[in-house]
C-alpha atoms as one frame of an Amber mdcrd trajectory, in Angstrom:
protein
  -5.223  16.952 -26.902  -8.484  18.622 -27.193  -8.957  22.193 -28.319 -11.393
  24.708 -25.913 -11.960  27.352 -28.729 -11.020  29.624 -26.066  -8.490  32.477
 -26.837  -6.285  34.465 -24.683  -3.652  37.189 -25.244  -0.469  37.432 -23.514
  -0.358  40.996 -21.649   2.883  43.053 -21.465   4.294  41.802 -18.533   3.875
  38.034 -19.950   0.829  36.950 -18.082  -1.914  34.888 -19.537  -5.393  34.177
 -17.763  -6.330  30.705 -17.648  -9.978  30.567 -17.980 -12.241  30.119 -15.044
 -14.141  27.224 -16.836 -10.617  25.380 -17.382  -9.572  26.180 -13.789 -12.483
  24.693 -12.393 -12.415  21.635 -14.617  -8.990  21.079 -13.663  -9.462  22.125
 -10.010  -6.961  24.662 -10.211  -6.783  27.247  -6.992  -5.610  30.405  -6.420
  -1.518  29.930  -5.542  -1.653  26.384  -7.032   1.632  26.016  -8.235   1.974
  24.943 -12.237   4.685  23.339 -14.143   5.030  24.693 -17.645   7.098  23.286
 -20.342   7.142  22.780 -24.494   6.890  19.385 -26.457   8.581  18.852 -29.620
   5.543  20.499 -31.603   6.306  23.621 -30.370   3.077  23.705 -27.960   3.225
  25.401 -24.230   1.820  23.197 -21.800   0.817  24.117 -18.383   0.439  21.465
 -15.813  -0.622  21.233 -12.456   2.361  20.517 -10.220   2.315  18.076  -6.951
   5.171  18.102  -4.812   4.148  15.459  -3.101   4.140  13.568  -6.387   7.947
  13.977  -6.648   7.852  11.670  -3.535   5.491   9.048  -5.180   8.049   6.051
  -5.061   9.088   6.835  -1.398   5.639   7.666  -0.337   4.500   3.913  -1.692
   7.454   2.321   0.371   5.961   4.304   3.241   2.285   3.247   2.520   3.232
  -0.416   2.315   5.424  -0.254   5.333   2.213   0.875   7.360   0.330  -2.100
   5.533   2.842  -4.456   6.335   3.465  -3.751  10.064   0.514  -2.508  11.229
  -2.271  -3.996   8.829  -3.199  -0.072   8.004  -5.083   0.394   4.515  -3.390
   3.815   3.924  -3.563   6.285   0.867  -1.251   9.343   0.391  -2.869  11.940
  -1.736  -1.581  15.039  -3.288  -4.460  17.918  -3.119  -6.533  16.362  -6.015
  -5.663  12.558  -6.098  -4.244   9.567  -4.741  -0.778   9.309  -6.018   0.258
   6.033  -3.141  -1.897   3.080  -1.571  -1.381   0.212   0.440  -3.830  -2.478
   1.551  -6.257  -1.137  -0.995  -6.783  -2.225  -4.808  -4.747  -0.056  -6.651
  -6.819   0.195  -9.786  -9.672   1.143  -7.793  -7.935   3.874  -5.982  -4.400
   5.022  -7.895  -4.511   8.543  -9.536  -8.244   8.454  -8.795  -9.580  12.238
  -7.780 -10.431  13.101  -4.285 -14.077  13.575  -3.032 -14.829  17.333  -2.792
 -15.780  16.551   0.783 -12.138  15.553   1.872 -10.945  18.166  -0.331 -12.528
  20.530   1.963 -11.507  18.882   4.832  -7.659  18.880   3.966  -8.179  22.606
   3.512  -9.042  23.156   7.009  -5.455  21.850   7.768  -6.703  19.976  10.754
  -6.969  16.247  11.972 -10.011  14.303  11.030 -10.997  11.294  12.740 -14.245
   9.101  12.290 -16.450   9.001  15.206 -19.837   7.855  13.843 -22.449   9.214
  11.633 -21.979   9.662   7.598 -18.838   8.068   6.275 -16.535  10.416   4.581
 -15.543   8.955   0.894 -11.809   8.967  -0.300 -12.574   9.243  -3.941 -15.344
  11.341  -5.823 -16.677   8.239  -7.191 -17.785   6.968  -3.418 -14.717   4.456
  -2.782 -13.184   4.177   0.703 -14.189   5.438   3.880 -12.069   7.312   5.829
 -11.047   6.507   9.048  -8.249   8.717  10.086  -6.972  11.736   7.807  -4.159
  14.263   8.475  -2.954  16.975   5.926   0.588  17.172   4.983   2.060  20.981
   5.550   5.351  21.569   3.998   6.831  24.966   4.393   3.043  26.447   5.461
   1.531  25.018   2.312  -0.765  22.001   2.138   0.633  19.455  -0.521  -1.813
  16.534   0.491  -2.650  14.158   2.824  -2.410  10.789   4.663  -5.388   8.823
   4.920  -6.067   5.551   6.588  -9.496   3.634   5.533 -11.838   1.889   7.618
 -11.728  -1.971   7.220 -14.753  -4.468   6.995 -13.240  -6.688   9.381 -12.561
  -5.882  13.223  -9.489  -3.537  13.441  -6.819  -4.539  15.444  -5.143  -1.136
  16.121  -6.539   1.020  18.468  -7.698   4.148  17.297  -5.336   6.360  19.599
  -2.348   4.472  17.796  -3.573   4.694  14.244  -4.212   8.568  14.928  -0.432
   8.623  15.722   0.542   6.364  13.226  -1.159   8.956  10.359   0.209  12.237
  12.308   3.494  10.882  12.111   3.649   9.941   8.371   2.022  13.419   7.470
   4.789  14.925   9.478   7.251  12.869   8.035   6.268  13.369   4.530   6.179
  17.166   4.954   9.512  17.221   6.261  10.689  15.168   3.471   9.564  17.553
   1.098  11.424  20.838   2.474  14.722  18.993   2.168
């Protein structure tokens, strides 16, 4: 683990401030859940917690089903990275950070449907043109998003059907997280 050279003291209530530079680099926002654990050497580790990451195996199965039955290239994301995908090269997309534009769009809590013009990219390295995106909302909090990507060849689904499939997936995954 790389040392940052920043030292913080614990206050009388047991709180510690995570420096702004680290929060910015790790994309930790106010209200984000952090997992706290220790390792064998006695280090205390703070890790961003991804509720949707707990369902990664289930999300992968859902994405595979959408791809096999509908031919829809799908990515399921937490708030920062792709956690499951189908119909896409996994090496190019899995665990890759989301583009800043997509993160901002997810924060708006509404459906996005590509309607021409500049393409919205899925990842921060410019891969994947987003066709439809719907945030996954669990108990009022945004936990991620379900995204379908534009295909190079002719699409076989109508846009209305694609929108309904993505909305259904996001709603279903949100409900799974509530249980």
